[in-house]
C-alpha positions as CSV (number, residue, x, y, z in Angstrom):
1,M,-36.9,67.3,-233.7
2,K,-36.2,64.8,-231.0
3,I,-32.3,64.6,-230.0
4,C,-32.8,63.7,-225.9
5,M,-29.7,65.5,-225.5
6,P,-28.2,61.8,-224.3
7,F,-24.6,63.3,-223.6
8,L,-26.2,64.1,-220.2
9,A,-27.4,60.6,-219.3
10,A,-24.1,58.9,-221.4
11,G,-21.4,61.4,-219.1
12,L,-22.7,58.8,-215.9
13,A,-22.2,55.5,-218.5
14,L,-18.9,56.8,-220.3
15,A,-17.4,57.0,-217.0
16,A,-17.6,53.0,-217.0
17,L,-17.0,53.1,-220.3
18,S,-13.5,54.6,-220.4
19,S,-11.3,51.1,-219.9
20,L,-13.0,49.8,-223.6
21,V,-11.9,53.4,-225.2
22,A,-8.7,52.8,-224.4
23,R,-8.6,49.9,-225.3
24,A,-11.2,49.8,-227.7
25,E,-9.7,46.4,-230.3
26,T,-10.1,44.2,-227.2
27,K,-13.6,42.3,-226.6
28,P,-15.7,42.2,-224.2
29,T,-14.8,39.0,-222.7
30,T,-16.6,39.4,-219.0
31,D,-20.2,39.8,-217.7
32,D,-19.8,43.2,-216.5
33,E,-17.5,43.8,-220.2
34,K,-20.3,42.6,-222.1
35,T,-22.9,45.0,-220.5
36,I,-21.0,47.9,-221.1
37,Y,-20.5,47.2,-223.9
38,V,-24.7,47.4,-225.5
39,L,-24.7,49.9,-222.8
40,G,-22.3,51.8,-225.2
41,H,-24.0,49.5,-228.1
42,T,-27.5,51.5,-226.4
43,L,-26.2,55.2,-226.2
44,A,-24.4,55.3,-229.6
45,R,-28.1,55.2,-231.3
46,N,-28.7,58.6,-229.3
47,L,-26.5,59.5,-231.7
48,D,-27.7,58.3,-235.3
49,P,-28.7,62.3,-236.1
50,F,-25.6,63.4,-236.3
51,Q,-24.5,60.4,-239.0
52,L,-21.0,60.8,-237.8
53,T,-18.3,59.2,-240.3
54,G,-14.5,56.9,-239.0
55,P,-12.8,59.6,-238.3
56,E,-15.9,61.8,-236.8
57,I,-15.8,58.3,-234.2
58,D,-12.5,59.2,-233.3
59,V,-12.9,62.9,-233.2
60,F,-16.2,62.1,-230.5
61,L,-13.6,58.8,-228.6
62,A,-11.2,62.0,-227.9
63,G,-13.5,64.0,-226.7
64,M,-15.0,61.7,-225.2
65,R,-11.8,60.8,-223.5
66,D,-10.7,64.1,-222.1
67,G,-13.9,64.2,-220.9
68,I,-13.5,61.1,-218.7
69,T,-10.3,61.6,-217.7
70,G,-10.2,65.9,-216.8
71,A,-7.6,66.3,-219.6
72,K,-8.0,69.8,-221.3
73,P,-10.7,70.5,-223.7
74,Q,-9.0,70.7,-227.0
75,V,-11.4,73.7,-228.1
76,D,-13.9,76.2,-226.2
77,I,-16.3,74.3,-224.8
78,D,-19.1,77.1,-224.8
79,T,-18.0,78.3,-228.4
80,Y,-18.9,74.9,-230.4
81,G,-21.4,73.2,-227.7
82,P,-24.5,75.5,-228.6
83,K,-23.5,74.1,-232.3
84,I,-24.3,70.4,-231.6
85,R,-28.3,70.5,-232.4
86,P,-27.7,72.9,-235.2
87,L,-25.4,69.8,-236.5
88,A,-27.7,67.7,-235.4
89,Q,-30.5,69.3,-236.9
90,A,-28.8,69.7,-240.7
91,R,-27.5,66.4,-240.8
92,T,-31.0,65.3,-240.5
93,E,-31.9,67.1,-243.0
94,K,-29.7,66.2,-244.9
95,M,-30.2,62.8,-244.3
96,A,-33.9,62.9,-244.2
97,A,-33.5,64.3,-248.3
98,A,-31.1,61.2,-249.3
99,E,-33.6,58.9,-247.6
100,K,-36.7,60.4,-250.2
101,A,-35.2,60.2,-252.5
102,A,-34.3,56.8,-252.6
103,S,-38.0,56.3,-251.5
104,A,-39.9,57.0,-255.2
105,E,-39.2,54.1,-256.9
106,F,-40.2,52.3,-254.1
107,L,-43.4,54.9,-253.9
108,A,-43.9,54.9,-257.8
109,K,-44.3,50.8,-257.5
110,E,-46.8,50.4,-254.7
111,A,-48.9,52.7,-256.4
112,A,-48.5,51.1,-259.4
113,E,-49.8,47.5,-258.6
114,K,-52.8,46.9,-259.6
115,G,-55.9,47.6,-257.3
116,A,-54.3,50.1,-255.9
117,T,-55.5,54.3,-255.4
118,K,-53.5,57.6,-254.6
119,S,-55.0,60.1,-252.7
120,P,-54.4,63.7,-252.7
121,S,-52.5,63.4,-249.8
122,G,-50.4,60.5,-251.2
123,L,-51.4,57.6,-249.2
124,I,-51.6,54.0,-251.3
125,K,-54.0,52.0,-250.5
126,R,-54.9,48.1,-251.9
127,V,-57.1,46.3,-250.5
128,V,-56.1,42.8,-250.1
129,K,-59.7,41.5,-248.5
130,E,-63.4,43.3,-248.7
131,G,-65.0,43.8,-245.2
132,S,-68.7,44.4,-245.1
133,G,-69.4,46.4,-241.6
134,A,-69.1,49.9,-240.4
135,S,-65.8,52.1,-240.9
136,P,-64.6,53.8,-238.1
137,T,-64.6,57.8,-237.8
138,E,-61.4,60.1,-236.3
139,T,-63.1,59.3,-232.9
140,D,-63.7,56.5,-232.6
141,T,-60.8,53.7,-231.4
142,V,-59.9,50.2,-233.6
143,K,-58.9,46.8,-232.9
144,V,-56.2,46.4,-235.8
145,N,-53.8,43.9,-236.7
146,Y,-50.9,45.5,-238.7
147,Q,-47.6,45.1,-239.5
148,G,-44.8,48.0,-240.4
149,T,-42.2,47.7,-243.1
150,L,-39.5,49.7,-244.8
151,R,-38.7,50.9,-248.2
152,D,-36.4,47.5,-248.3
153,G,-39.1,44.9,-247.0
154,T,-37.7,44.3,-242.8
155,V,-40.1,44.7,-240.6
156,F,-39.9,47.4,-237.7
157,D,-43.0,46.7,-236.3
158,S,-45.6,43.7,-236.2
159,S,-48.5,43.2,-233.9
160,I,-48.5,40.3,-236.1
161,Q,-45.5,38.8,-234.5
162,R,-46.3,39.8,-231.2
163,G,-49.4,37.6,-231.1
164,E,-51.9,41.0,-230.1
165,P,-54.0,42.8,-231.6
166,A,-53.2,46.1,-231.4
167,T,-56.0,49.4,-229.5
168,F,-55.8,52.9,-230.5
169,P,-58.5,55.7,-231.3
170,A,-58.5,56.6,-235.1
171,N,-57.2,60.1,-234.4
172,R,-53.9,59.1,-232.1
173,V,-51.9,57.6,-235.0
174,I,-49.4,59.0,-237.8
175,P,-51.7,60.9,-240.6
176,C,-51.3,57.8,-243.0
177,W,-53.1,55.6,-241.0
178,T,-55.9,58.4,-239.5
179,E,-56.7,58.2,-243.3
180,A,-55.9,55.1,-244.4
181,L,-58.3,53.8,-241.5
182,K,-61.3,55.9,-242.3
183,T,-61.4,54.1,-245.8
184,M,-61.5,50.9,-244.5
185,K,-64.5,48.7,-243.3
186,V,-64.6,45.9,-240.0
187,G,-62.8,43.3,-241.6
188,E,-60.7,44.7,-244.6
189,K,-57.5,44.1,-245.2
190,A,-55.7,46.2,-247.0
191,H,-52.8,47.7,-247.1
192,I,-51.1,50.6,-247.5
193,T,-48.1,52.4,-248.6
194,C,-47.1,56.1,-246.6
195,P,-44.6,58.8,-247.9
196,S,-43.2,60.4,-245.3
197,D,-44.8,63.3,-245.5
198,I,-47.9,61.6,-243.6
199,A,-45.6,59.0,-241.5
200,Y,-42.7,60.5,-239.2
201,G,-41.3,63.1,-241.2
202,D,-37.5,64.8,-241.5
203,H,-37.3,63.5,-238.1
204,G,-38.8,60.0,-239.0
205,S,-39.0,57.9,-235.2
206,P,-35.1,56.4,-234.9
207,P,-34.0,53.9,-235.1
208,R,-36.1,51.8,-236.9
209,I,-37.3,54.5,-239.2
210,R,-35.4,56.7,-240.6
211,P,-35.7,61.0,-240.9
212,G,-38.0,60.9,-244.7
213,A,-38.9,57.2,-244.8
214,A,-41.7,55.8,-247.0
215,L,-43.3,53.1,-245.4
216,A,-46.0,50.2,-246.3
217,F,-48.9,48.5,-243.6
218,D,-50.7,45.3,-244.2
219,V,-53.0,46.4,-241.9
220,E,-56.6,44.0,-241.1
221,L,-59.3,46.8,-238.8
222,I,-60.5,43.6,-236.3
223,E,-63.0,46.0,-234.8
224,I,-65.1,49.0,-233.6
225,E,-64.5,50.5,-230.3
226,K,-67.6,53.5,-230.5
227,T,-66.7,54.0,-226.1
228,P,-62.4,53.5,-226.2
229,S,-61.5,52.6,-222.4
230,S,-58.1,53.5,-222.0
231,P,-56.5,51.9,-224.7
232,A,-53.0,50.8,-225.2
233,K,-50.5,52.7,-227.8
234,P,-49.1,50.5,-230.0
235,S,-45.7,50.9,-230.2
236,V,-44.7,51.9,-233.0
237,I,-47.1,53.8,-235.0
238,Q,-48.3,56.4,-232.2
């Protein structure tokens, strides 16, 4: 599991946050306060694996405040510090299980669409526009336009919105993509749906993709480059 252990970095920033913690009800007004607020908001994303409840946020803030002020810890740090990672792991697994259950209806609906096919891996593919060119191998570098959405339709990444196709080796992306690309021909447009097992799995790709999330992509295979030349990696699908 990717836990970047933000606590060291956060510790450096939390000194700046201490005034806001002490008066949490006060809205940031100055440019510095607004910047610090965004810093806190950004750091909070690293806590996503813990899925803190309201009361747990209060406990977290108490620990943060004591750490900033140098107050005596209310619990033994050496005893409970090593329990941070297992707690994050357990809560991530619970989140993944809930997301997989919630994705089941979405996957069934995608598989039932006219023209959709489902492979043994669970990949669901529906050709939107036929291509007429060659199909890439795993070692080919491809140029594609794509848009990725969550099961609720939220767009989490899109080369279309950026206005620039993505170029990358076909074997340097999530398994769902590699499998789908090998079945496509140049010029083809397809809608593919990926269960979490062949996407980002039980870890997800925080903060945009939750653990256990099923994903859908609209993909257009534009070109195959047989000789890759240091292609740029896409931001999310790698």
